[in-house]
All heavy atoms as TSV, in Angstrom:
chain	resi	resn	atom	element	x	y	z
A	1	LYS	N	N	-27.610	-13.857	-21.033
A	1	LYS	CA	C	-28.345	-15.049	-21.380
A	1	LYS	C	C	-27.599	-16.169	-21.055
A	1	LYS	O	O	-28.055	-17.188	-20.490
A	1	LYS	CB	C	-28.747	-14.989	-22.834
A	1	LYS	CG	C	-29.848	-14.114	-23.292
A	1	LYS	CD	C	-30.127	-14.309	-24.778
A	1	LYS	CE	C	-31.189	-13.234	-25.119
A	1	LYS	NZ	N	-31.666	-13.565	-26.490
A	2	GLN	N	N	-26.248	-16.190	-21.274
A	2	GLN	CA	C	-25.444	-17.357	-21.023
A	2	GLN	C	C	-25.352	-17.660	-19.488
A	2	GLN	O	O	-25.451	-18.745	-19.132
A	2	GLN	CB	C	-23.951	-17.148	-21.477
A	2	GLN	CG	C	-23.049	-18.279	-21.328
A	2	GLN	CD	C	-23.468	-19.479	-22.100
A	2	GLN	OE1	O	-24.073	-19.336	-23.164
A	2	GLN	NE2	N	-23.130	-20.708	-21.740
A	3	GLN	N	N	-25.308	-16.585	-18.676
A	3	GLN	CA	C	-25.299	-16.801	-17.267
A	3	GLN	C	C	-26.532	-17.490	-16.807
A	3	GLN	O	O	-26.533	-18.379	-15.947
A	3	GLN	CB	C	-25.070	-15.418	-16.435
A	3	GLN	CG	C	-24.934	-15.632	-15.015
A	3	GLN	CD	C	-23.755	-16.382	-14.569
A	3	GLN	OE1	O	-22.727	-16.417	-15.278
A	3	GLN	NE2	N	-23.858	-17.052	-13.433
A	4	ARG	N	N	-27.698	-17.068	-17.301
A	4	ARG	CA	C	-29.016	-17.705	-16.904
A	4	ARG	C	C	-29.061	-19.129	-17.258
A	4	ARG	O	O	-29.435	-19.899	-16.525
A	4	ARG	CB	C	-30.077	-16.917	-17.573
A	4	ARG	CG	C	-30.448	-15.628	-16.741
A	4	ARG	CD	C	-31.765	-15.042	-17.333
A	4	ARG	NE	N	-31.333	-13.876	-17.869
A	4	ARG	CZ	C	-31.806	-13.199	-18.905
A	4	ARG	NH1	N	-32.688	-13.785	-19.649
A	4	ARG	NH2	N	-31.289	-12.040	-19.368
A	5	LYS	N	N	-28.432	-19.465	-18.462
A	5	LYS	CA	C	-28.429	-20.943	-18.823
A	5	LYS	C	C	-27.609	-21.731	-17.956
A	5	LYS	O	O	-27.954	-22.802	-17.600
A	5	LYS	CB	C	-27.852	-20.979	-20.334
A	5	LYS	CG	C	-28.780	-20.572	-21.375
A	5	LYS	CD	C	-28.013	-20.739	-22.728
A	5	LYS	CE	C	-28.875	-20.158	-23.898
A	5	LYS	NZ	N	-28.258	-20.243	-25.102
A	6	LEU	N	N	-26.440	-21.085	-17.427
A	6	LEU	CA	C	-25.569	-21.841	-16.534
A	6	LEU	C	C	-26.291	-22.081	-15.275
A	6	LEU	O	O	-26.198	-23.115	-14.547
A	6	LEU	CB	C	-24.316	-21.115	-16.358
A	6	LEU	CG	C	-23.387	-21.078	-17.543
A	6	LEU	CD1	C	-22.152	-20.073	-17.254
A	6	LEU	CD2	C	-22.919	-22.447	-17.917
A	7	GLU	N	N	-27.090	-20.998	-14.764
A	7	GLU	CA	C	-27.665	-21.147	-13.489
A	7	GLU	C	C	-28.778	-22.186	-13.510
A	7	GLU	O	O	-28.934	-22.849	-12.611
A	7	GLU	CB	C	-28.209	-19.746	-13.077
A	7	GLU	CG	C	-27.194	-18.758	-12.668
A	7	GLU	CD	C	-27.773	-17.369	-12.573
A	7	GLU	OE1	O	-28.961	-17.140	-12.619
A	7	GLU	OE2	O	-26.908	-16.475	-12.115
A	8	LYS	N	N	-29.507	-22.224	-14.577
A	8	LYS	CA	C	-30.646	-23.181	-14.675
A	8	LYS	C	C	-30.134	-24.676	-14.814
A	8	LYS	O	O	-30.764	-25.529	-14.286
A	8	LYS	CB	C	-31.439	-22.827	-15.892
A	8	LYS	CG	C	-32.280	-21.596	-15.736
A	8	LYS	CD	C	-33.089	-21.317	-17.014
A	8	LYS	CE	C	-33.941	-20.019	-16.833
A	8	LYS	NZ	N	-34.639	-19.696	-18.022
A	9	SER	N	N	-28.950	-24.805	-15.454
A	9	SER	CA	C	-28.542	-26.283	-15.631
A	9	SER	C	C	-27.589	-26.686	-14.527
A	9	SER	O	O	-27.245	-27.843	-14.502
A	9	SER	CB	C	-27.777	-26.253	-17.006
A	9	SER	OG	O	-26.575	-25.533	-16.901
A	10	ASN	N	N	-27.161	-25.825	-13.591
A	10	ASN	CA	C	-26.224	-26.165	-12.517
A	10	ASN	C	C	-24.937	-26.666	-13.090
A	10	ASN	O	O	-24.304	-27.437	-12.453
A	10	ASN	CB	C	-26.869	-27.131	-11.600
A	10	ASN	CG	C	-27.933	-26.536	-10.746
A	10	ASN	OD1	O	-27.872	-25.294	-10.497
A	10	ASN	ND2	N	-28.888	-27.296	-10.398
A	11	ILE	N	N	-24.480	-26.322	-14.297
A	11	ILE	CA	C	-23.191	-26.704	-14.848
A	11	ILE	C	C	-22.283	-25.554	-14.749
A	11	ILE	O	O	-22.515	-24.474	-15.157
A	11	ILE	CB	C	-23.369	-27.104	-16.376
A	11	ILE	CG1	C	-24.290	-28.283	-16.471
A	11	ILE	CG2	C	-22.028	-27.391	-16.985
A	11	ILE	CD1	C	-24.675	-28.696	-17.897
A	12	ALA	N	N	-21.130	-25.892	-14.108
A	12	ALA	CA	C	-20.130	-24.861	-14.026
A	12	ALA	C	C	-19.377	-24.583	-15.257
A	12	ALA	O	O	-19.172	-25.614	-16.022
A	12	ALA	CB	C	-19.072	-25.243	-12.941
A	13	PRO	N	N	-19.161	-23.358	-15.604
A	13	PRO	CA	C	-18.370	-23.098	-16.938
A	13	PRO	C	C	-16.919	-23.609	-16.894
A	13	PRO	O	O	-16.278	-23.603	-15.762
A	13	PRO	CB	C	-18.419	-21.539	-17.047
A	13	PRO	CG	C	-18.593	-21.114	-15.605
A	13	PRO	CD	C	-19.324	-22.145	-14.914
A	14	LEU	N	N	-16.458	-24.045	-17.967
A	14	LEU	CA	C	-15.043	-24.528	-18.097
A	14	LEU	C	C	-14.133	-23.251	-18.157
A	14	LEU	O	O	-14.340	-22.415	-19.032
A	14	LEU	CB	C	-14.877	-25.404	-19.310
A	14	LEU	CG	C	-13.423	-25.840	-19.570
A	14	LEU	CD1	C	-12.982	-26.689	-18.520
A	14	LEU	CD2	C	-13.353	-26.538	-20.928
A	15	LEU	N	N	-13.254	-23.153	-17.190
A	15	LEU	CA	C	-12.425	-21.947	-17.113
A	15	LEU	C	C	-11.013	-22.242	-17.771
A	15	LEU	O	O	-10.468	-21.324	-18.346
A	15	LEU	CB	C	-12.214	-21.600	-15.702
A	15	LEU	CG	C	-13.466	-21.138	-14.939
A	15	LEU	CD1	C	-13.148	-20.770	-13.508
A	15	LEU	CD2	C	-14.125	-19.934	-15.582
A	16	LEU	N	N	-10.484	-23.451	-17.642
A	16	LEU	CA	C	-9.163	-23.744	-18.115
A	16	LEU	C	C	-9.142	-25.244	-18.287
A	16	LEU	O	O	-9.467	-26.038	-17.474
A	16	LEU	CB	C	-8.102	-23.332	-17.128
A	16	LEU	CG	C	-6.677	-23.701	-17.405
A	16	LEU	CD1	C	-6.200	-22.878	-18.536
A	16	LEU	CD2	C	-5.777	-23.395	-16.235
A	17	ARG	N	N	-8.519	-25.616	-19.451
A	17	ARG	CA	C	-8.316	-27.034	-19.671
A	17	ARG	C	C	-6.779	-27.162	-20.171
A	17	ARG	O	O	-6.375	-26.379	-21.021
A	17	ARG	CB	C	-9.164	-27.576	-20.825
A	17	ARG	CG	C	-8.888	-28.972	-21.084
A	17	ARG	CD	C	-9.847	-29.534	-22.114
A	17	ARG	NE	N	-11.237	-29.611	-21.544
A	17	ARG	CZ	C	-12.359	-29.698	-22.166
A	17	ARG	NH1	N	-12.278	-29.540	-23.590
A	17	ARG	NH2	N	-13.482	-29.674	-21.695
A	18	ILE	N	N	-6.060	-27.987	-19.499
A	18	ILE	CA	C	-4.696	-28.228	-19.836
A	18	ILE	C	C	-4.365	-29.685	-20.007
A	18	ILE	O	O	-5.122	-30.538	-19.615
A	18	ILE	CB	C	-3.767	-27.578	-18.747
A	18	ILE	CG1	C	-3.928	-28.353	-17.467
A	18	ILE	CG2	C	-3.918	-26.115	-18.553
A	18	ILE	CD1	C	-2.798	-28.136	-16.429
A	19	ASP	N	N	-3.219	-29.878	-20.648
A	19	ASP	CA	C	-2.726	-31.240	-20.797
A	19	ASP	C	C	-1.727	-31.550	-19.690
A	19	ASP	O	O	-0.533	-30.921	-19.766
A	19	ASP	CB	C	-2.022	-31.415	-22.178
A	19	ASP	CG	C	-1.593	-32.877	-22.387
A	19	ASP	OD1	O	-1.480	-33.611	-21.397
A	19	ASP	OD2	O	-1.325	-33.257	-23.512
A	20	PRO	N	N	-2.040	-32.275	-18.682
A	20	PRO	CA	C	-1.070	-32.429	-17.507
A	20	PRO	C	C	0.267	-32.964	-17.951
A	20	PRO	O	O	1.331	-32.624	-17.392
A	20	PRO	CB	C	-1.756	-33.475	-16.595
A	20	PRO	CG	C	-3.276	-33.363	-17.037
A	20	PRO	CD	C	-3.270	-33.014	-18.464
A	21	ALA	N	N	0.387	-33.799	-18.978
A	21	ALA	CA	C	1.677	-34.265	-19.473
A	21	ALA	C	C	2.548	-33.175	-19.964
A	21	ALA	O	O	3.781	-33.182	-19.776
A	21	ALA	CB	C	1.399	-35.325	-20.503
A	22	LEU	N	N	1.948	-32.128	-20.602
A	22	LEU	CA	C	2.749	-31.078	-21.161
A	22	LEU	C	C	2.967	-29.944	-20.116
A	22	LEU	O	O	4.072	-29.252	-20.135
A	22	LEU	CB	C	1.944	-30.355	-22.345
A	22	LEU	CG	C	1.771	-31.234	-23.566
A	22	LEU	CD1	C	0.911	-30.619	-24.532
A	22	LEU	CD2	C	3.179	-31.657	-24.209
A	23	GLU	N	N	2.095	-29.748	-19.141
A	23	GLU	CA	C	2.208	-28.664	-18.208
A	23	GLU	C	C	2.699	-29.015	-16.886
A	23	GLU	O	O	2.870	-28.153	-16.037
A	23	GLU	CB	C	0.865	-28.015	-18.053
A	23	GLU	CG	C	0.163	-27.469	-19.414
A	23	GLU	CD	C	1.101	-26.346	-19.957
A	23	GLU	OE1	O	1.787	-25.674	-19.306
A	23	GLU	OE2	O	1.096	-26.176	-21.257
A	24	ARG	N	N	2.909	-30.233	-16.599
A	24	ARG	CA	C	3.420	-30.595	-15.266
A	24	ARG	C	C	4.622	-29.888	-14.850
A	24	ARG	O	O	5.597	-29.775	-15.647
A	24	ARG	CB	C	3.689	-32.146	-15.185
A	24	ARG	CG	C	4.057	-32.693	-13.794
A	24	ARG	CD	C	3.959	-34.165	-13.734
A	24	ARG	NE	N	2.479	-34.491	-13.805
A	24	ARG	CZ	C	1.940	-35.341	-14.536
A	24	ARG	NH1	N	2.696	-36.100	-15.311
A	24	ARG	NH2	N	0.637	-35.584	-14.602
A	25	GLY	N	N	4.575	-29.346	-13.605
A	25	GLY	CA	C	5.737	-28.625	-13.107
A	25	GLY	C	C	5.794	-27.127	-13.551
A	25	GLY	O	O	6.662	-26.457	-13.129
A	26	LYS	N	N	4.774	-26.661	-14.327
A	26	LYS	CA	C	4.893	-25.313	-14.871
A	26	LYS	C	C	3.647	-24.456	-14.519
A	26	LYS	O	O	3.656	-23.279	-14.868
A	26	LYS	CB	C	4.941	-25.389	-16.414
A	26	LYS	CG	C	6.097	-26.197	-16.932
A	26	LYS	CD	C	5.999	-26.292	-18.420
A	26	LYS	CE	C	7.002	-27.198	-19.017
A	26	LYS	NZ	N	6.798	-27.405	-20.481
A	27	LEU	N	N	2.620	-25.023	-13.925
A	27	LEU	CA	C	1.351	-24.221	-13.806
A	27	LEU	C	C	1.285	-23.526	-12.465
A	27	LEU	O	O	1.265	-24.218	-11.363
A	27	LEU	CB	C	0.179	-25.129	-14.011
A	27	LEU	CG	C	-1.134	-24.466	-14.040
A	27	LEU	CD1	C	-1.258	-23.514	-15.194
A	27	LEU	CD2	C	-2.310	-25.550	-14.165
A	28	VAL	N	N	1.199	-22.188	-12.511
A	28	VAL	CA	C	1.079	-21.461	-11.325
A	28	VAL	C	C	-0.137	-20.605	-11.301
A	28	VAL	O	O	-0.516	-20.035	-12.264
A	28	VAL	CB	C	2.337	-20.374	-11.181
A	28	VAL	CG1	C	2.155	-19.581	-9.987
A	28	VAL	CG2	C	3.636	-21.223	-11.101
A	29	CYS	N	N	-0.850	-20.664	-10.185
A	29	CYS	CA	C	-2.073	-19.860	-10.038
A	29	CYS	C	C	-1.666	-18.582	-9.279
A	29	CYS	O	O	-1.196	-18.617	-8.216
A	29	CYS	CB	C	-3.117	-20.623	-9.201
A	29	CYS	SG	S	-4.681	-19.733	-8.835
A	30	GLN	N	N	-2.019	-17.549	-9.854
A	30	GLN	CA	C	-1.652	-16.133	-9.318
A	30	GLN	C	C	-2.973	-15.438	-8.847
A	30	GLN	O	O	-3.916	-15.365	-9.603
A	30	GLN	CB	C	-0.858	-15.134	-10.296
A	30	GLN	CG	C	-0.499	-13.956	-9.574
A	30	GLN	CD	C	0.258	-13.121	-10.465
A	30	GLN	OE1	O	-0.088	-12.987	-11.678
A	30	GLN	NE2	N	1.310	-12.453	-9.994
A	31	LEU	N	N	-2.994	-15.174	-7.508
A	31	LEU	CA	C	-4.300	-14.533	-6.999
A	31	LEU	C	C	-3.835	-13.126	-6.565
A	31	LEU	O	O	-2.822	-12.871	-5.986
A	31	LEU	CB	C	-4.794	-15.352	-5.778
A	31	LEU	CG	C	-5.069	-16.868	-6.023
A	31	LEU	CD1	C	-5.380	-17.480	-4.681
A	31	LEU	CD2	C	-6.311	-17.024	-6.973
A	32	GLY	N	N	-4.757	-12.201	-6.615
A	32	GLY	CA	C	-4.543	-10.848	-6.239
A	32	GLY	C	C	-5.801	-10.513	-5.348
A	32	GLY	O	O	-6.975	-10.619	-5.749
A	33	THR	N	N	-5.519	-10.248	-4.047
A	33	THR	CA	C	-6.730	-9.912	-3.220
A	33	THR	C	C	-6.155	-9.075	-2.021
A	33	THR	O	O	-4.918	-9.119	-1.629
A	33	THR	CB	C	-7.384	-11.264	-2.761
A	33	THR	OG1	O	-8.429	-10.876	-1.872
A	33	THR	CG2	C	-6.357	-12.084	-1.929
A	34	GLY	N	N	-7.109	-8.451	-1.272
A	34	GLY	CA	C	-6.786	-7.825	-0.017
A	34	GLY	C	C	-7.452	-8.556	1.068
A	34	GLY	O	O	-7.550	-8.060	2.179
A	35	GLU	N	N	-8.157	-9.668	0.797
A	35	GLU	CA	C	-8.864	-10.429	1.737
A	35	GLU	C	C	-8.288	-11.812	1.893
A	35	GLU	O	O	-8.473	-12.684	1.043
A	35	GLU	CB	C	-10.320	-10.631	1.235
A	35	GLU	CG	C	-11.056	-9.329	0.997
A	35	GLU	CD	C	-11.403	-8.562	2.265
A	35	GLU	OE1	O	-11.546	-9.226	3.371
A	35	GLU	OE2	O	-11.474	-7.368	2.240
A	36	PRO	N	N	-7.555	-12.062	3.057
A	36	PRO	CA	C	-6.859	-13.374	3.258
A	36	PRO	C	C	-7.877	-14.606	3.253
A	36	PRO	O	O	-7.527	-15.612	2.702
A	36	PRO	CB	C	-6.365	-13.257	4.640
A	36	PRO	CG	C	-6.404	-11.830	5.061
A	36	PRO	CD	C	-7.429	-11.133	4.173
A	37	ASN	N	N	-9.041	-14.443	3.725
A	37	ASN	CA	C	-9.971	-15.588	3.765
A	37	ASN	C	C	-10.488	-15.891	2.368
A	37	ASN	O	O	-10.654	-17.039	2.037
A	37	ASN	CB	C	-11.196	-15.255	4.656
A	37	ASN	CG	C	-10.744	-15.230	6.171
A	37	ASN	OD1	O	-9.815	-15.888	6.475
A	37	ASN	ND2	N	-11.442	-14.428	6.888
A	38	LEU	N	N	-10.651	-14.908	1.509
A	38	LEU	CA	C	-11.022	-15.066	0.095
A	38	LEU	C	C	-9.892	-15.747	-0.710
A	38	LEU	O	O	-10.112	-16.755	-1.414
A	38	LEU	CB	C	-11.387	-13.724	-0.497
A	38	LEU	CG	C	-12.023	-13.835	-1.955
A	38	LEU	CD1	C	-13.275	-14.706	-1.909
A	38	LEU	CD2	C	-12.313	-12.450	-2.443
A	39	ALA	N	N	-8.684	-15.391	-0.353
A	39	ALA	CA	C	-7.520	-16.029	-1.023
A	39	ALA	C	C	-7.375	-17.461	-0.620
A	39	ALA	O	O	-7.146	-18.338	-1.475
A	39	ALA	CB	C	-6.126	-15.245	-0.646
A	40	LEU	N	N	-7.611	-17.842	0.655
A	40	LEU	CA	C	-7.605	-19.116	1.073
A	40	LEU	C	C	-8.632	-20.045	0.420
A	40	LEU	O	O	-8.449	-21.094	-0.124
A	40	LEU	CB	C	-7.766	-19.201	2.568
A	40	LEU	CG	C	-7.868	-20.652	3.193
A	40	LEU	CD1	C	-6.616	-21.447	2.846
A	40	LEU	CD2	C	-8.087	-20.564	4.720
A	41	GLN	N	N	-9.869	-19.503	0.263
A	41	GLN	CA	C	-10.976	-20.204	-0.423
A	41	GLN	C	C	-10.644	-20.435	-1.857
A	41	GLN	O	O	-10.796	-21.588	-2.400
A	41	GLN	CB	C	-12.252	-19.371	-0.372
A	41	GLN	CG	C	-12.911	-19.290	0.966
A	41	GLN	CD	C	-14.086	-18.398	0.964
A	41	GLN	OE1	O	-14.725	-18.256	0.033
A	41	GLN	NE2	N	-14.418	-17.907	2.218
A	42	ALA	N	N	-10.081	-19.435	-2.485
A	42	ALA	CA	C	-9.632	-19.628	-3.919
A	42	ALA	C	C	-8.541	-20.649	-4.063
A	42	ALA	O	O	-8.541	-21.459	-4.945
A	42	ALA	CB	C	-9.292	-18.345	-4.517
A	43	ALA	N	N	-7.526	-20.576	-3.171
A	43	ALA	CA	C	-6.416	-21.491	-3.248
A	43	ALA	C	C	-6.867	-22.935	-3.025
A	43	ALA	O	O	-6.428	-23.926	-3.588
A	43	ALA	CB	C	-5.376	-21.054	-2.213
A	44	MET	N	N	-7.847	-23.135	-2.076
A	44	MET	CA	C	-8.337	-24.448	-1.779
A	44	MET	C	C	-9.035	-25.062	-3.006
A	44	MET	O	O	-9.071	-26.284	-3.178
A	44	MET	CB	C	-9.330	-24.408	-0.618
A	44	MET	CG	C	-8.596	-24.015	0.651
A	44	MET	SD	S	-7.269	-25.119	1.181
A	44	MET	CE	C	-8.196	-26.545	1.542
A	45	HIS	N	N	-9.607	-24.247	-3.908
A	45	HIS	CA	C	-10.206	-24.755	-5.141
A	45	HIS	C	C	-9.229	-25.299	-6.204
A	45	HIS	O	O	-9.577	-26.172	-6.941
A	45	HIS	CB	C	-11.081	-23.706	-5.828
A	45	HIS	CG	C	-12.375	-23.469	-5.105
A	45	HIS	ND1	N	-13.476	-24.288	-5.343
A	45	HIS	CD2	C	-12.807	-22.442	-4.394
A	45	HIS	CE1	C	-14.447	-23.861	-4.581
A	45	HIS	NE2	N	-14.176	-22.727	-4.069
A	46	VAL	N	N	-8.018	-24.715	-6.117
A	46	VAL	CA	C	-7.023	-25.093	-7.236
A	46	VAL	C	C	-5.758	-25.792	-6.735
A	46	VAL	O	O	-5.015	-26.301	-7.580
A	46	VAL	CB	C	-6.654	-23.857	-7.994
A	46	VAL	CG1	C	-7.820	-23.127	-8.610
A	46	VAL	CG2	C	-5.888	-22.916	-7.129
A	47	TYR	N	N	-5.552	-25.903	-5.510
A	47	TYR	CA	C	-4.245	-26.351	-5.015
A	47	TYR	C	C	-3.939	-27.797	-5.514
A	47	TYR	O	O	-2.661	-28.067	-5.674
A	47	TYR	CB	C	-4.125	-26.422	-3.468
A	47	TYR	CG	C	-4.759	-27.540	-2.730
A	47	TYR	CD1	C	-4.022	-28.737	-2.288
A	47	TYR	CD2	C	-6.177	-27.539	-2.482
A	47	TYR	CE1	C	-4.647	-29.648	-1.675
A	47	TYR	CE2	C	-6.787	-28.588	-1.780
A	47	TYR	CZ	C	-5.995	-29.652	-1.398
A	47	TYR	OH	O	-6.487	-30.701	-0.809
A	48	GLN	N	N	-4.813	-28.601	-5.776
A	48	GLN	CA	C	-4.430	-30.026	-6.334
A	48	GLN	C	C	-4.173	-30.005	-7.795
A	48	GLN	O	O	-3.639	-30.908	-8.326
A	48	GLN	CB	C	-5.587	-30.953	-5.995
A	48	GLN	CG	C	-5.727	-31.194	-4.472
A	48	GLN	CD	C	-6.928	-32.172	-4.222
A	48	GLN	OE1	O	-7.888	-32.294	-4.894
A	48	GLN	NE2	N	-6.665	-33.053	-3.259
A	49	ASP	N	N	-4.478	-28.844	-8.464
A	49	ASP	CA	C	-4.314	-28.803	-9.925
A	49	ASP	C	C	-3.124	-27.959	-10.380
A	49	ASP	O	O	-2.910	-27.888	-11.573
A	49	ASP	CB	C	-5.587	-28.327	-10.504
A	49	ASP	CG	C	-6.855	-29.126	-10.274
A	49	ASP	OD1	O	-6.660	-30.432	-10.312
A	49	ASP	OD2	O	-7.832	-28.648	-9.839
A	50	VAL	N	N	-2.499	-27.328	-9.459
A	50	VAL	CA	C	-1.407	-26.366	-9.788
A	50	VAL	C	C	-0.114	-26.849	-9.141
A	50	VAL	O	O	-0.153	-27.544	-8.036
A	50	VAL	CB	C	-1.752	-24.898	-9.543
A	50	VAL	CG1	C	-2.963	-24.515	-10.362
A	50	VAL	CG2	C	-1.975	-24.660	-8.065
A	51	ASP	N	N	1.011	-26.261	-9.594
A	51	ASP	CA	C	2.274	-26.641	-8.917
A	51	ASP	C	C	2.706	-25.557	-7.918
A	51	ASP	O	O	3.598	-25.749	-7.127
A	51	ASP	CB	C	3.287	-26.698	-10.065
A	51	ASP	CG	C	2.942	-27.810	-11.037
A	51	ASP	OD1	O	3.000	-28.975	-10.611
A	51	ASP	OD2	O	2.658	-27.510	-12.249
A	52	ALA	N	N	2.137	-24.327	-8.058
A	52	ALA	CA	C	2.411	-23.341	-7.040
A	52	ALA	C	C	1.255	-22.383	-7.064
A	52	ALA	O	O	0.510	-22.266	-7.965
A	52	ALA	CB	C	3.686	-22.582	-7.437
A	53	ILE	N	N	1.169	-21.679	-5.917
A	53	ILE	CA	C	0.144	-20.524	-5.768
A	53	ILE	C	C	0.892	-19.283	-5.303
A	53	ILE	O	O	1.555	-19.306	-4.347
A	53	ILE	CB	C	-0.989	-20.929	-4.721
A	53	ILE	CG1	C	-1.704	-22.182	-5.232
A	53	ILE	CG2	C	-1.942	-19.723	-4.493
A	53	ILE	CD1	C	-2.763	-22.766	-4.233
A	54	ASP	N	N	0.646	-18.225	-6.058
A	54	ASP	CA	C	1.339	-16.948	-5.810
A	54	ASP	C	C	0.186	-15.992	-5.441
A	54	ASP	O	O	-0.679	-15.785	-6.204
A	54	ASP	CB	C	2.017	-16.416	-7.053
A	54	ASP	CG	C	2.582	-15.033	-6.879
A	54	ASP	OD1	O	3.050	-14.699	-5.814
A	54	ASP	OD2	O	2.503	-14.305	-7.879
A	55	ILE	N	N	0.319	-15.552	-4.174
A	55	ILE	CA	C	-0.774	-14.599	-3.694
A	55	ILE	C	C	-0.225	-13.206	-3.476
A	55	ILE	O	O	0.692	-12.969	-2.802
A	55	ILE	CB	C	-1.308	-15.068	-2.366
A	55	ILE	CG1	C	-1.884	-16.475	-2.535
A	55	ILE	CG2	C	-2.475	-14.110	-1.877
A	55	ILE	CD1	C	-2.393	-17.196	-1.262
A	56	ASN	N	N	-0.748	-12.231	-4.284
A	56	ASN	CA	C	-0.345	-10.879	-4.151
A	56	ASN	C	C	-1.336	-10.145	-3.365
A	56	ASN	O	O	-2.555	-9.980	-3.721
A	56	ASN	CB	C	-0.253	-10.302	-5.629
A	56	ASN	CG	C	0.195	-8.813	-5.570
A	56	ASN	OD1	O	0.158	-8.180	-4.558
A	56	ASN	ND2	N	0.586	-8.365	-6.776
A	57	MET	N	N	-0.889	-9.699	-2.135
A	57	MET	CA	C	-1.818	-8.898	-1.247
A	57	MET	C	C	-1.265	-7.593	-0.916
A	57	MET	O	O	-0.458	-7.416	-0.024
A	57	MET	CB	C	-2.030	-9.770	0.060
A	57	MET	CG	C	-2.653	-10.993	-0.198
A	57	MET	SD	S	-2.895	-11.997	1.302
A	57	MET	CE	C	-4.265	-10.952	1.979
A	58	GLY	N	N	-1.625	-6.580	-1.719
A	58	GLY	CA	C	-1.140	-5.268	-1.430
A	58	GLY	C	C	-0.209	-4.611	-2.463
A	58	GLY	O	O	0.691	-3.897	-2.124
A	59	CYS	N	N	-0.441	-4.923	-3.695
A	59	CYS	CA	C	0.324	-4.296	-4.714
A	59	CYS	C	C	0.083	-2.806	-4.700
A	59	CYS	O	O	-1.064	-2.341	-4.637
A	59	CYS	CB	C	-0.086	-4.819	-6.161
A	59	CYS	SG	S	0.790	-4.058	-7.541
A	60	PRO	N	N	1.173	-1.949	-4.701
A	60	PRO	CA	C	0.935	-0.463	-4.592
A	60	PRO	C	C	0.571	0.207	-5.830
A	60	PRO	O	O	0.342	1.386	-5.944
A	60	PRO	CB	C	2.375	-0.059	-4.110
A	60	PRO	CG	C	3.192	-1.048	-4.689
A	60	PRO	CD	C	2.612	-2.307	-4.640
A	61	LYS	N	N	0.603	-0.536	-7.036
A	61	LYS	CA	C	0.164	0.139	-8.179
A	61	LYS	C	C	-1.363	0.690	-8.226
A	61	LYS	O	O	-2.169	0.017	-7.633
A	61	LYS	CB	C	0.244	-0.852	-9.374
A	61	LYS	CG	C	1.756	-1.278	-9.663
A	61	LYS	CD	C	2.448	-0.097	-10.162
A	61	LYS	CE	C	3.878	-0.511	-10.543
A	61	LYS	NZ	N	4.712	0.562	-10.922
A	62	LYS	N	N	-1.565	1.821	-8.777
A	62	LYS	CA	C	-2.886	2.408	-8.782
A	62	LYS	C	C	-3.992	1.470	-9.303
A	62	LYS	O	O	-5.084	1.471	-8.606
A	62	LYS	CB	C	-2.860	3.644	-9.626
A	62	LYS	CG	C	-4.162	4.474	-9.510
A	62	LYS	CD	C	-4.056	5.802	-10.282
A	62	LYS	CE	C	-5.462	6.468	-10.178
A	62	LYS	NZ	N	-5.435	7.767	-10.894
A	63	PHE	N	N	-3.731	0.772	-10.372
A	63	PHE	CA	C	-4.742	-0.140	-10.867
A	63	PHE	C	C	-5.257	-1.211	-9.825
A	63	PHE	O	O	-6.225	-1.771	-9.947
A	63	PHE	CB	C	-4.446	-0.723	-12.209
A	63	PHE	CG	C	-3.227	-1.620	-12.199
A	63	PHE	CD1	C	-3.409	-3.026	-11.962
A	63	PHE	CD2	C	-1.932	-1.216	-12.457
A	63	PHE	CE1	C	-2.344	-3.914	-11.996
A	63	PHE	CE2	C	-0.846	-2.098	-12.426
A	63	PHE	CZ	C	-1.078	-3.478	-12.161
A	64	SER	N	N	-4.236	-1.557	-9.025
A	64	SER	CA	C	-4.497	-2.606	-8.060
A	64	SER	C	C	-5.244	-2.158	-6.827
A	64	SER	O	O	-6.261	-2.595	-6.375
A	64	SER	CB	C	-3.213	-3.304	-7.604
A	64	SER	OG	O	-2.743	-4.083	-8.689
A	65	VAL	N	N	-4.698	-1.020	-6.214
A	65	VAL	CA	C	-5.241	-0.469	-5.044
A	65	VAL	C	C	-6.664	0.113	-5.269
A	65	VAL	O	O	-7.457	0.219	-4.337
A	65	VAL	CB	C	-4.350	0.585	-4.337
A	65	VAL	CG1	C	-3.050	-0.154	-3.815
A	65	VAL	CG2	C	-4.003	1.712	-5.252
A	66	SER	N	N	-6.878	0.623	-6.467
A	66	SER	CA	C	-8.189	1.188	-6.880
A	66	SER	C	C	-9.267	0.050	-6.821
A	66	SER	O	O	-10.403	0.358	-6.620
A	66	SER	CB	C	-8.166	1.908	-8.101
A	66	SER	OG	O	-8.045	1.039	-9.106
A	67	GLY	N	N	-8.887	-1.225	-7.010
A	67	GLY	CA	C	-9.809	-2.353	-7.029
A	67	GLY	C	C	-9.847	-2.945	-5.577
A	67	GLY	O	O	-10.587	-3.864	-5.425
A	68	GLY	N	N	-9.313	-2.374	-4.487
A	68	GLY	CA	C	-9.445	-2.853	-3.168
A	68	GLY	C	C	-8.406	-3.810	-2.693
A	68	GLY	O	O	-8.489	-4.339	-1.573
A	69	MET	N	N	-7.318	-3.921	-3.387
A	69	MET	CA	C	-6.235	-4.853	-3.028
A	69	MET	C	C	-5.326	-4.151	-1.918
A	69	MET	O	O	-4.958	-3.100	-1.994
A	69	MET	CB	C	-5.314	-5.292	-4.135
A	69	MET	CG	C	-5.727	-6.546	-4.569
A	69	MET	SD	S	-4.895	-7.376	-5.889
A	69	MET	CE	C	-3.242	-6.815	-5.862
């Protein structure tokens, strides 16, 4: 039901709210993917709001590779 409400109203859900004064210099976005183009798209959405972007592409752990990384 919640997803339908969001689609009808065209309002994006709030994913994260931080206080820039407290978090400046500390916020890292970590992405896990096996798709370079998808990682780039995701990074482009957040690059102005984070201090670093860590992209994990190819973690050998079973839980990661079973998901397509």
